[in-house]
N, C-alpha and C positions, 0 to 999 in steps of 0.2 A: 241237216244243220252245218252252221257255220265250221269249217276245219280248225284244228288246231295242230300248232306243229310242237310236240314235247321232245326234239330232237336238239333245238337250240341252247347254247348256252345260255345262263341266267342272264348275263350282260348283254344279248340280245333277244331274250324272252318275251314274249306276251301271255296276259294270262288265257285262260279259256275264254271263248266268245260270251256277252249277253247271254243269246237263246241258249245258252247251254245250262241257265239259271232259271231259264222264263218258261220254257218249251214242255207241254206234255207229252211230247216224242221223248224226249231224253229222261225223264219224271218215269215213265216204262222201262226206258233200256236201262236206268240204274237199278230199279227194281229186280230185274230179270237178270241180269247178268252181272253184277256187283254185289246187290246185298245177297243174292238168293247162293252167294259161291263164294264168303268170307267168313270168319269168323267174327259174331256178332255179340254184344253183351247182352243179355236176356234179362238177368234179375242179380238181386244177392244170394250168395249162400245161405244166408241166415234164415230167408223164407224157405227154405227146404231143408232145413238142420235136422229135424225128429221124422222117424218113418209115419208115412202119412201126410207130411205137408207138400201141401203145392201152391204153385201160383201160374197165372193166366198172363199172356203177352203176345201180339202182331208185331211179327219183324218179315219186310219185305210181302205184305200182304197177306202170310201166312199166321192165322190163329195156332197157337202152341198153348200146351200145358207143361210144366216141371214139376214133375212129381220124383219122391222118396219113397219108394214103396218098403215095405213091412221088413226085408233084408237088409237097407240100406242103400242099397243102389239108386242111382238117381236116372232118369229117363227126361226124353224132352218127347212129345206126343202132339202131333197133329189136333188142334181141338176141333175136332170135326165127327161127328157120327157117321159112321158107315151105312146108314138107314137115310137119314133122309136131310143129313149137313146140318141139322143144328149144333150147339154146342154140348159136349160132355160136362164142362165146367165152368160156368158163369159166372163165379167169383173171382176177385180180385187173387187172393189168394185165402188157405183155409188148412184143414187139416180132414181126412178122410180115408174111409177105407177102400172106399171104392170111386168110381166116375161114372155117375147116373144120367142120361140124358132127359132133359125135363120134357121133350115133345111126346116121346114113345115110351121112354123107360129101356131101352138098351144099357145095359152095365157093363160096363169095361173095369179091369184090374188095375193098379195102380203102374203096371209095366204094358198097359194098354194091350192087355188079352181080353178078348168078347167073352164074355162068361154069362149074359142073362140076355134072353130074348124072349120077351112078351108076346105071345098066340104066335106063332111061328110055327107050327105044327103044319104038314102038309107041302110045305116049299120046298119045292122038289133043286138039286143042285145046288146047296147051302149048306157049306160049314163052316161052323164058327172061329174055326182057327184061319181059316180065309180070307176074316172081316174084322181084324185088331187094328189097333189106332194105327197110322203107318208112324215111325218112330224117325227121328233125326239125330246126327249128333250132337251130344252135350258132352260140358266138363268142368270143372272148377278151376280158377286161378285166384290167390288171394282171395277178396270176398266176394268174389263174383261168380257166376254163374254163366258160361257161353254158348252157343247154339253154331251148328253149321247147317245150312239147309242143302246145300250141295253134296256130289258124288264121290266128289276125290277131294275128303277134307285133310289138309296135313294135322297130325296131333296138333292139339292144342298148346303143347312145351315148345313145341317146333316154331309154330306161328310167333310167341311170345320169347323166343329164347334171346334174341338180339335186345333187352330190354335188360336181362342178367347183368351186362357192362356196369348199371347204374347202382344193381344191388336193390331194384328197389321192391322186390319181394319181401326182402328181409324188413323195406322201413314200413311194409304193411300189418305185419306180424302184430297182433296184439292191439291192433284197433279195432273198436267197437261201432257197429251202424249207430243214428241217434236221429235221423229223420231222413225226409224227403221233402222237395219243394220241384212243379211242375211248373213251366211256361212254355204259352204257345204264342206262338213270334208269326209272323205275317212276311217271314222270308222266305227263301231257299235255304235248305239245310245246309247246301255248300258256303252258302255266306256266313254261318254260324262259325264252322270249321275256317275259312278263308280269315276272319277276323281273329281268331284262337293263335293262328300258325303265322303270325306274322311278325314275331320275332320281339316283341314287344313292341314297334313301328308305334304302336296307336294308345300307350300308356300313359307317356304325360299329358297327352292331350285330352284322351276319353276318363282315365280313371286317376285321379287327386290323390286319392287315398293310397290305394298301392303304389303309385309312381314313389310317394315318400318311404315306402320301405323296401324295395328293389334296388340293384345297385346298376343302375342301367347301362351304364359305360361296359359294364363288364358283363351284360346280358347277351347269351350265345344261344347256337341253335344246333344240335348234332344230328343228321342226318341218317337214318337207317335204312332199311331196306322198302318194310314197309309201315314204317313208324318214324318218330321223329322225337325228340327231348330238347326241350328248351330249360336252360338250367339260367339261373340267377342269384349271385350273392344276398344275403339281406342285410339289413340295416336300419339300425333304430330311425322311425319316422318322427318321434317327438311326440306321438301320441299314444300314452300309455295303453287305452282301447285295444288301437291295432297292433302295437307292437306286441301284445298278449296272444293272438292268436294268432300272429304269421310271424313266429319266432323260428329261430334256428340260424344254422351256417348259410344254409342255402335252398331255392325252392327249384322243383322237378315241376315241369309241366310237362307230360309225357302223352303223347296223341297216337293210338294205334289207328292205323286205317280200316274202314272209312270213318267212322263216327263216334270213338270213344276218345276220351280224354280224363286225366288222373291230373288233379291237383295237390304236391305233393310238399307239405310244409314239416316242421318237427310237431309228431303227436296228432296231425291232424292229415284227413284227404279230403277232399271233394271230387266225387266221380261224376264226372258230366258224358251223357250220352243225347244225340241225337237224332232225332227220328224224323225222316220225311213223311209230309202230308200232303203232296200235290207242289206244284214247281212255286208255288208262293205262299207255302205255310210249312212250317216243322214244329214239332214240341221236342223241349229238352228237359230230361230228368236229370237233376241232382239229388244226387245221395253222399250225405253226410257224416263221415268216420273221424273218432276220436280216441286218442290213448284214452285206458281206462281212468288215470286220474283226473283228467279235465273235470271240474263240475258243473253242475246245471248252467249257471250262469256263464261261463265262459265258452261255454260250447254255443250256447244262444248268442252270445255275440261275435263269434269267428261264423254262424249263418247267418249271420246282419250284414257282417263286412263282405260275405259270400254273395249275397242279395241285392245289395247295393253296386257290386260289381256286376251284378249281371243286367240288372236296369240300367244301368250304362253303355253295355253292351246290345241290349235291345233296342235302344234308340239308334245308334251309329248302323247297327244292321235294318233296321226297315228303311232308314234313308237310301242305303247300297239297293235294295231291293227295289224302291221307287227310282232308283236312277238307272237299274241295269234295262229298265222297260222305256228309256229315251231313245230317240231316232238317233240321236248323235253319238251315243256309246255303243262301241263294241267291244274293245278290248281296252286291258291298260298294260303297266310297265312294272315291273319288280324293282323294288331296292336292292342292290345288291348285297349290303349291307346285310340289311333286315331280314327280304323275304326269301329267301333260300327254300325255307320250310313251307311256305303256301306253293311256290312251284314244283315242288317235289309232289305236294298233294296233287296238284294240276296234270303233273307225268304219269301217275298212279290211276288218278282216273281214265285218263287216254289209255293208259296200256288196257284196263277192264273192262270199258266201255266198246275196245274197236275203233279208235280214231275220234 
């Protein structure tokens, strides 16, 4: 892999090299060294609000099932039967008192303990208590469920504590989930994050609707340890339809390393999670939250605005991924005024990936 120097000041810094975006070797290194060792958004708290609720997901190549047991405790379990490695939960979400593998019928409780083993009499040196589903760290913050696949997970509250200075948690109280959209993009996941973290640099040229709402001259980025927050005062755009769904004093765009993004306005939040699907592809999940007093029509308008912005971003991200394969492109430079967040992202990548 082409080396990257994360020690340079922003004025002299270059981006991570093109082969960090296009290499299968780098994609595997990210999966093993990065995504397996940080807190990641797995899903929504409302998906496991009641005893018996569960949902499934795959993070860093690991299939997981998140459950709420009959006592109300939350669990994150590896969704792989200990017998022949089939899934024990196949539905995206649901409610059940047990997890039963559809292959041979092995059954587990919602805490992952093995309960039922059909036709296993006579098997020697086998104890049910040794064959429960492996557990991983899980916790809730705001309306989200997070998991950590590694062995040395800091408490989630500690991982997210630096966001407290912006009182983001308080702004999420009372928001209700209202819908989800998924997008599959033909670009590396880091291209999507780079675009998000460019300090509004692309807004005037790519997002004419959003450009009319934000005060670009006062748009700023605050760099934290493993996150950053972009803040922009809001102003009337002249479009009643847009102003109604992008209101308030300011917008906060919070990014949590490596792949979670919270777009927070007054009474509305869009959560974006970008998941790698190889060097040249990713999946972006958008979850939409609103204050309870927002009616269905206004919520639909807000989701439509978010979808339009996403489609505009998708176009430039595909252009970038194509350009990264050019023989003539290796690295780029950063705008000192706008792109400190992007360089911070690249520095964190270098730290976690070992150069």
